[in-house]
Every structure is written in C-alpha cells, then in structure tokens.
Chimera marker file (.cmm) of the C-alpha trace (Angstrom):
<marker_set name="trace">
<marker id="1" x="99.547" y="230.879" z="91.940" r="1" g="1" b="0" radius="0.5"/>
<marker id="2" x="100.695" y="229.986" z="88.435" r="1" g="1" b="0" radius="0.5"/>
<marker id="3" x="103.044" y="227.203" z="89.605" r="1" g="1" b="0" radius="0.5"/>
<marker id="4" x="100.687" y="225.516" z="92.080" r="1" g="1" b="0" radius="0.5"/>
<marker id="5" x="100.017" y="222.614" z="89.714" r="1" g="1" b="0" radius="0.5"/>
<marker id="6" x="103.789" y="221.939" z="89.335" r="1" g="1" b="0" radius="0.5"/>
<marker id="7" x="104.742" y="221.819" z="93.000" r="1" g="1" b="0" radius="0.5"/>
<marker id="8" x="103.292" y="219.788" z="95.834" r="1" g="1" b="0" radius="0.5"/>
<marker id="9" x="103.951" y="219.576" z="99.572" r="1" g="1" b="0" radius="0.5"/>
<marker id="10" x="107.500" y="218.265" z="100.295" r="1" g="1" b="0" radius="0.5"/>
<marker id="11" x="108.862" y="219.247" z="96.843" r="1" g="1" b="0" radius="0.5"/>
<marker id="12" x="111.929" y="221.518" z="96.918" r="1" g="1" b="0" radius="0.5"/>
<marker id="13" x="112.179" y="224.778" z="94.980" r="1" g="1" b="0" radius="0.5"/>
<marker id="14" x="115.416" y="226.746" z="94.432" r="1" g="1" b="0" radius="0.5"/>
<marker id="15" x="114.804" y="230.485" z="93.961" r="1" g="1" b="0" radius="0.5"/>
<marker id="16" x="117.259" y="233.132" z="92.762" r="1" g="1" b="0" radius="0.5"/>
<marker id="17" x="116.877" y="235.795" z="95.465" r="1" g="1" b="0" radius="0.5"/>
<marker id="18" x="118.090" y="238.616" z="93.207" r="1" g="1" b="0" radius="0.5"/>
<marker id="19" x="115.492" y="237.996" z="90.502" r="1" g="1" b="0" radius="0.5"/>
<marker id="20" x="112.831" y="236.085" z="92.451" r="1" g="1" b="0" radius="0.5"/>
<marker id="21" x="112.705" y="233.468" z="89.689" r="1" g="1" b="0" radius="0.5"/>
<marker id="22" x="112.649" y="229.724" z="90.199" r="1" g="1" b="0" radius="0.5"/>
<marker id="23" x="115.912" y="228.230" z="88.936" r="1" g="1" b="0" radius="0.5"/>
<marker id="24" x="115.382" y="224.553" z="89.853" r="1" g="1" b="0" radius="0.5"/>
<marker id="25" x="112.879" y="222.276" z="91.511" r="1" g="1" b="0" radius="0.5"/>
<marker id="26" x="112.872" y="218.662" z="92.630" r="1" g="1" b="0" radius="0.5"/>
<marker id="27" x="109.872" y="216.499" z="93.427" r="1" g="1" b="0" radius="0.5"/>
<marker id="28" x="109.649" y="214.326" z="96.536" r="1" g="1" b="0" radius="0.5"/>
<marker id="29" x="109.985" y="210.885" z="94.963" r="1" g="1" b="0" radius="0.5"/>
<marker id="30" x="111.957" y="207.673" z="95.161" r="1" g="1" b="0" radius="0.5"/>
<marker id="31" x="115.552" y="207.924" z="93.930" r="1" g="1" b="0" radius="0.5"/>
<marker id="32" x="116.123" y="211.561" z="94.874" r="1" g="1" b="0" radius="0.5"/>
<marker id="33" x="118.895" y="212.797" z="97.162" r="1" g="1" b="0" radius="0.5"/>
<marker id="34" x="117.780" y="213.951" z="100.605" r="1" g="1" b="0" radius="0.5"/>
<marker id="35" x="119.025" y="215.528" z="103.819" r="1" g="1" b="0" radius="0.5"/>
<marker id="36" x="117.593" y="214.462" z="107.181" r="1" g="1" b="0" radius="0.5"/>
<marker id="37" x="116.672" y="217.526" z="109.239" r="1" g="1" b="0" radius="0.5"/>
<marker id="38" x="115.527" y="216.041" z="112.568" r="1" g="1" b="0" radius="0.5"/>
<marker id="39" x="115.318" y="212.856" z="114.618" r="1" g="1" b="0" radius="0.5"/>
<marker id="40" x="118.017" y="210.328" z="115.455" r="1" g="1" b="0" radius="0.5"/>
<marker id="41" x="119.413" y="210.506" z="111.889" r="1" g="1" b="0" radius="0.5"/>
<marker id="42" x="119.606" y="214.314" z="111.679" r="1" g="1" b="0" radius="0.5"/>
<marker id="43" x="122.424" y="215.511" z="109.432" r="1" g="1" b="0" radius="0.5"/>
<marker id="44" x="122.624" y="212.372" z="107.308" r="1" g="1" b="0" radius="0.5"/>
<marker id="45" x="122.459" y="212.498" z="103.515" r="1" g="1" b="0" radius="0.5"/>
<marker id="46" x="121.099" y="209.682" z="101.397" r="1" g="1" b="0" radius="0.5"/>
<marker id="47" x="118.759" y="208.537" z="98.640" r="1" g="1" b="0" radius="0.5"/>
<marker id="48" x="115.033" y="207.976" z="99.175" r="1" g="1" b="0" radius="0.5"/>
<marker id="49" x="114.398" y="204.298" z="98.478" r="1" g="1" b="0" radius="0.5"/>
<marker id="50" x="110.793" y="203.891" z="99.611" r="1" g="1" b="0" radius="0.5"/>
<marker id="51" x="107.969" y="205.721" z="101.375" r="1" g="1" b="0" radius="0.5"/>
<marker id="52" x="104.984" y="204.206" z="103.176" r="1" g="1" b="0" radius="0.5"/>
<marker id="53" x="101.798" y="205.943" z="104.250" r="1" g="1" b="0" radius="0.5"/>
<marker id="54" x="100.347" y="204.538" z="107.463" r="1" g="1" b="0" radius="0.5"/>
<marker id="55" x="96.702" y="205.446" z="108.021" r="1" g="1" b="0" radius="0.5"/>
<marker id="56" x="96.219" y="207.317" z="111.282" r="1" g="1" b="0" radius="0.5"/>
<marker id="57" x="99.971" y="207.619" z="111.795" r="1" g="1" b="0" radius="0.5"/>
<marker id="58" x="103.122" y="209.061" z="110.245" r="1" g="1" b="0" radius="0.5"/>
<marker id="59" x="104.390" y="208.503" z="106.714" r="1" g="1" b="0" radius="0.5"/>
<marker id="60" x="107.693" y="206.610" z="106.930" r="1" g="1" b="0" radius="0.5"/>
<marker id="61" x="110.532" y="207.105" z="104.429" r="1" g="1" b="0" radius="0.5"/>
<marker id="62" x="113.331" y="204.586" z="103.859" r="1" g="1" b="0" radius="0.5"/>
<marker id="63" x="116.690" y="206.200" z="103.043" r="1" g="1" b="0" radius="0.5"/>
<marker id="64" x="120.011" y="204.616" z="102.033" r="1" g="1" b="0" radius="0.5"/>
<marker id="65" x="123.216" y="206.586" z="102.669" r="1" g="1" b="0" radius="0.5"/>
<marker id="66" x="126.509" y="206.523" z="100.725" r="1" g="1" b="0" radius="0.5"/>
<marker id="67" x="127.813" y="203.647" z="102.875" r="1" g="1" b="0" radius="0.5"/>
<marker id="68" x="124.837" y="201.492" z="101.882" r="1" g="1" b="0" radius="0.5"/>
<marker id="69" x="123.264" y="201.686" z="105.340" r="1" g="1" b="0" radius="0.5"/>
<marker id="70" x="119.480" y="201.878" z="105.200" r="1" g="1" b="0" radius="0.5"/>
<marker id="71" x="117.379" y="203.640" z="107.843" r="1" g="1" b="0" radius="0.5"/>
<marker id="72" x="113.818" y="204.883" z="108.266" r="1" g="1" b="0" radius="0.5"/>
<marker id="73" x="112.525" y="208.268" z="109.391" r="1" g="1" b="0" radius="0.5"/>
<marker id="74" x="109.339" y="210.312" z="109.310" r="1" g="1" b="0" radius="0.5"/>
<marker id="75" x="108.537" y="212.196" z="106.121" r="1" g="1" b="0" radius="0.5"/>
<marker id="76" x="108.592" y="215.497" z="108.071" r="1" g="1" b="0" radius="0.5"/>
<marker id="77" x="112.320" y="214.932" z="108.700" r="1" g="1" b="0" radius="0.5"/>
<marker id="78" x="113.239" y="214.525" z="105.010" r="1" g="1" b="0" radius="0.5"/>
<marker id="79" x="114.324" y="217.493" z="102.858" r="1" g="1" b="0" radius="0.5"/>
<marker id="80" x="114.941" y="216.733" z="99.173" r="1" g="1" b="0" radius="0.5"/>
<marker id="81" x="118.192" y="218.342" z="97.982" r="1" g="1" b="0" radius="0.5"/>
<marker id="82" x="118.653" y="216.968" z="94.476" r="1" g="1" b="0" radius="0.5"/>
<marker id="83" x="117.851" y="214.521" z="91.694" r="1" g="1" b="0" radius="0.5"/>
<marker id="84" x="119.438" y="211.097" z="92.143" r="1" g="1" b="0" radius="0.5"/>
<marker id="85" x="123.093" y="211.954" z="92.939" r="1" g="1" b="0" radius="0.5"/>
<marker id="86" x="123.205" y="215.584" z="91.727" r="1" g="1" b="0" radius="0.5"/>
<marker id="87" x="122.661" y="217.990" z="94.614" r="1" g="1" b="0" radius="0.5"/>
<marker id="88" x="121.172" y="221.481" z="94.158" r="1" g="1" b="0" radius="0.5"/>
<marker id="89" x="123.378" y="222.710" z="97.029" r="1" g="1" b="0" radius="0.5"/>
<marker id="90" x="127.092" y="222.270" z="97.621" r="1" g="1" b="0" radius="0.5"/>
<marker id="91" x="127.894" y="219.377" z="99.951" r="1" g="1" b="0" radius="0.5"/>
<marker id="92" x="131.072" y="218.716" z="101.940" r="1" g="1" b="0" radius="0.5"/>
<marker id="93" x="133.476" y="216.120" z="100.534" r="1" g="1" b="0" radius="0.5"/>
<marker id="94" x="134.156" y="212.927" z="102.406" r="1" g="1" b="0" radius="0.5"/>
<marker id="95" x="131.857" y="210.558" z="104.269" r="1" g="1" b="0" radius="0.5"/>
<marker id="96" x="128.307" y="211.633" z="104.920" r="1" g="1" b="0" radius="0.5"/>
<marker id="97" x="127.645" y="213.452" z="108.152" r="1" g="1" b="0" radius="0.5"/>
<marker id="98" x="126.271" y="211.286" z="110.927" r="1" g="1" b="0" radius="0.5"/>
<marker id="99" x="124.895" y="212.915" z="114.051" r="1" g="1" b="0" radius="0.5"/>
<marker id="100" x="122.925" y="215.995" z="114.986" r="1" g="1" b="0" radius="0.5"/>
<marker id="101" x="123.361" y="219.304" z="113.228" r="1" g="1" b="0" radius="0.5"/>
<marker id="102" x="124.338" y="221.920" z="115.796" r="1" g="1" b="0" radius="0.5"/>
<marker id="103" x="123.290" y="225.538" z="115.418" r="1" g="1" b="0" radius="0.5"/>
<marker id="104" x="126.115" y="228.100" z="115.741" r="1" g="1" b="0" radius="0.5"/>
<link id1="1" id2="2" r="1" g="1" b="0" radius="0.2"/>
<link id1="2" id2="3" r="1" g="1" b="0" radius="0.2"/>
<link id1="3" id2="4" r="1" g="1" b="0" radius="0.2"/>
<link id1="4" id2="5" r="1" g="1" b="0" radius="0.2"/>
<link id1="5" id2="6" r="1" g="1" b="0" radius="0.2"/>
<link id1="6" id2="7" r="1" g="1" b="0" radius="0.2"/>
<link id1="7" id2="8" r="1" g="1" b="0" radius="0.2"/>
<link id1="8" id2="9" r="1" g="1" b="0" radius="0.2"/>
<link id1="9" id2="10" r="1" g="1" b="0" radius="0.2"/>
<link id1="10" id2="11" r="1" g="1" b="0" radius="0.2"/>
<link id1="11" id2="12" r="1" g="1" b="0" radius="0.2"/>
<link id1="12" id2="13" r="1" g="1" b="0" radius="0.2"/>
<link id1="13" id2="14" r="1" g="1" b="0" radius="0.2"/>
<link id1="14" id2="15" r="1" g="1" b="0" radius="0.2"/>
<link id1="15" id2="16" r="1" g="1" b="0" radius="0.2"/>
<link id1="16" id2="17" r="1" g="1" b="0" radius="0.2"/>
<link id1="17" id2="18" r="1" g="1" b="0" radius="0.2"/>
<link id1="18" id2="19" r="1" g="1" b="0" radius="0.2"/>
<link id1="19" id2="20" r="1" g="1" b="0" radius="0.2"/>
<link id1="20" id2="21" r="1" g="1" b="0" radius="0.2"/>
<link id1="21" id2="22" r="1" g="1" b="0" radius="0.2"/>
<link id1="22" id2="23" r="1" g="1" b="0" radius="0.2"/>
<link id1="23" id2="24" r="1" g="1" b="0" radius="0.2"/>
<link id1="24" id2="25" r="1" g="1" b="0" radius="0.2"/>
<link id1="25" id2="26" r="1" g="1" b="0" radius="0.2"/>
<link id1="26" id2="27" r="1" g="1" b="0" radius="0.2"/>
<link id1="27" id2="28" r="1" g="1" b="0" radius="0.2"/>
<link id1="28" id2="29" r="1" g="1" b="0" radius="0.2"/>
<link id1="29" id2="30" r="1" g="1" b="0" radius="0.2"/>
<link id1="30" id2="31" r="1" g="1" b="0" radius="0.2"/>
<link id1="31" id2="32" r="1" g="1" b="0" radius="0.2"/>
<link id1="32" id2="33" r="1" g="1" b="0" radius="0.2"/>
<link id1="33" id2="34" r="1" g="1" b="0" radius="0.2"/>
<link id1="34" id2="35" r="1" g="1" b="0" radius="0.2"/>
<link id1="35" id2="36" r="1" g="1" b="0" radius="0.2"/>
<link id1="36" id2="37" r="1" g="1" b="0" radius="0.2"/>
<link id1="37" id2="38" r="1" g="1" b="0" radius="0.2"/>
<link id1="38" id2="39" r="1" g="1" b="0" radius="0.2"/>
<link id1="39" id2="40" r="1" g="1" b="0" radius="0.2"/>
<link id1="40" id2="41" r="1" g="1" b="0" radius="0.2"/>
<link id1="41" id2="42" r="1" g="1" b="0" radius="0.2"/>
<link id1="42" id2="43" r="1" g="1" b="0" radius="0.2"/>
<link id1="43" id2="44" r="1" g="1" b="0" radius="0.2"/>
<link id1="44" id2="45" r="1" g="1" b="0" radius="0.2"/>
<link id1="45" id2="46" r="1" g="1" b="0" radius="0.2"/>
<link id1="46" id2="47" r="1" g="1" b="0" radius="0.2"/>
<link id1="47" id2="48" r="1" g="1" b="0" radius="0.2"/>
<link id1="48" id2="49" r="1" g="1" b="0" radius="0.2"/>
<link id1="49" id2="50" r="1" g="1" b="0" radius="0.2"/>
<link id1="50" id2="51" r="1" g="1" b="0" radius="0.2"/>
<link id1="51" id2="52" r="1" g="1" b="0" radius="0.2"/>
<link id1="52" id2="53" r="1" g="1" b="0" radius="0.2"/>
<link id1="53" id2="54" r="1" g="1" b="0" radius="0.2"/>
<link id1="54" id2="55" r="1" g="1" b="0" radius="0.2"/>
<link id1="55" id2="56" r="1" g="1" b="0" radius="0.2"/>
<link id1="56" id2="57" r="1" g="1" b="0" radius="0.2"/>
<link id1="57" id2="58" r="1" g="1" b="0" radius="0.2"/>
<link id1="58" id2="59" r="1" g="1" b="0" radius="0.2"/>
<link id1="59" id2="60" r="1" g="1" b="0" radius="0.2"/>
<link id1="60" id2="61" r="1" g="1" b="0" radius="0.2"/>
<link id1="61" id2="62" r="1" g="1" b="0" radius="0.2"/>
<link id1="62" id2="63" r="1" g="1" b="0" radius="0.2"/>
<link id1="63" id2="64" r="1" g="1" b="0" radius="0.2"/>
<link id1="64" id2="65" r="1" g="1" b="0" radius="0.2"/>
<link id1="65" id2="66" r="1" g="1" b="0" radius="0.2"/>
<link id1="66" id2="67" r="1" g="1" b="0" radius="0.2"/>
<link id1="67" id2="68" r="1" g="1" b="0" radius="0.2"/>
<link id1="68" id2="69" r="1" g="1" b="0" radius="0.2"/>
<link id1="69" id2="70" r="1" g="1" b="0" radius="0.2"/>
<link id1="70" id2="71" r="1" g="1" b="0" radius="0.2"/>
<link id1="71" id2="72" r="1" g="1" b="0" radius="0.2"/>
<link id1="72" id2="73" r="1" g="1" b="0" radius="0.2"/>
<link id1="73" id2="74" r="1" g="1" b="0" radius="0.2"/>
<link id1="74" id2="75" r="1" g="1" b="0" radius="0.2"/>
<link id1="75" id2="76" r="1" g="1" b="0" radius="0.2"/>
<link id1="76" id2="77" r="1" g="1" b="0" radius="0.2"/>
<link id1="77" id2="78" r="1" g="1" b="0" radius="0.2"/>
<link id1="78" id2="79" r="1" g="1" b="0" radius="0.2"/>
<link id1="79" id2="80" r="1" g="1" b="0" radius="0.2"/>
<link id1="80" id2="81" r="1" g="1" b="0" radius="0.2"/>
<link id1="81" id2="82" r="1" g="1" b="0" radius="0.2"/>
<link id1="82" id2="83" r="1" g="1" b="0" radius="0.2"/>
<link id1="83" id2="84" r="1" g="1" b="0" radius="0.2"/>
<link id1="84" id2="85" r="1" g="1" b="0" radius="0.2"/>
<link id1="85" id2="86" r="1" g="1" b="0" radius="0.2"/>
<link id1="86" id2="87" r="1" g="1" b="0" radius="0.2"/>
<link id1="87" id2="88" r="1" g="1" b="0" radius="0.2"/>
<link id1="88" id2="89" r="1" g="1" b="0" radius="0.2"/>
<link id1="89" id2="90" r="1" g="1" b="0" radius="0.2"/>
<link id1="90" id2="91" r="1" g="1" b="0" radius="0.2"/>
<link id1="91" id2="92" r="1" g="1" b="0" radius="0.2"/>
<link id1="92" id2="93" r="1" g="1" b="0" radius="0.2"/>
<link id1="93" id2="94" r="1" g="1" b="0" radius="0.2"/>
<link id1="94" id2="95" r="1" g="1" b="0" radius="0.2"/>
<link id1="95" id2="96" r="1" g="1" b="0" radius="0.2"/>
<link id1="96" id2="97" r="1" g="1" b="0" radius="0.2"/>
<link id1="97" id2="98" r="1" g="1" b="0" radius="0.2"/>
<link id1="98" id2="99" r="1" g="1" b="0" radius="0.2"/>
<link id1="99" id2="100" r="1" g="1" b="0" radius="0.2"/>
<link id1="100" id2="101" r="1" g="1" b="0" radius="0.2"/>
<link id1="101" id2="102" r="1" g="1" b="0" radius="0.2"/>
<link id1="102" id2="103" r="1" g="1" b="0" radius="0.2"/>
<link id1="103" id2="104" r="1" g="1" b="0" radius="0.2"/>
</marker_set>
C-alpha cells in the first residue's frame, strides 16, 4: 500500500466515504486527544500523557481528562480522536462522559 510507511498500528485515519480519499490522520503519541473504548473508563475522553510497554504483558497508557483526573488503561482501549485539543469528530459539549457506552 502506498501509505503503509505513514501509518502504524493504533494511528487513526479519517476517510471521506464518497471519494475514498484520506482527509486526516493522527498518530498515536503523547499529547493527542483520545477516547476510551473499553474497560472501567469506557466513554471517557482525555489526553494521552504517557505510555509504557511492559515486556510479556500489556502496554499501559496514562490519560488525563478535562477535569485533570489521571487514569491508566490498556493501549487496546485507547482510540485517538484528534491532535492535542482539536478533535476530528464532533464531541458533546459539557463535562466529559464518565461511564460505559451503551449500544442502542
């Protein structure tokens, strides 16, 4: 693929479905905005502050939410949604969501 050297596992790519072209992409790195998809912190939005690889175990990511509360989760639970504080998707106004995301 022509873009394989740009994107790595856990990076996020935004694609225009009508044209099939990539409109934006964000790398998985410290300082980027993320959404937690699973675990006890599912549904929370925050900024990646640190990630640690543990040999023979899971990679742990430290995240700080808008209230300044820091928490840790597995890398598999983290979905990058934007650079620093600019999200690639529209987010609800008000305090960040805390609790599980329920399917309709």
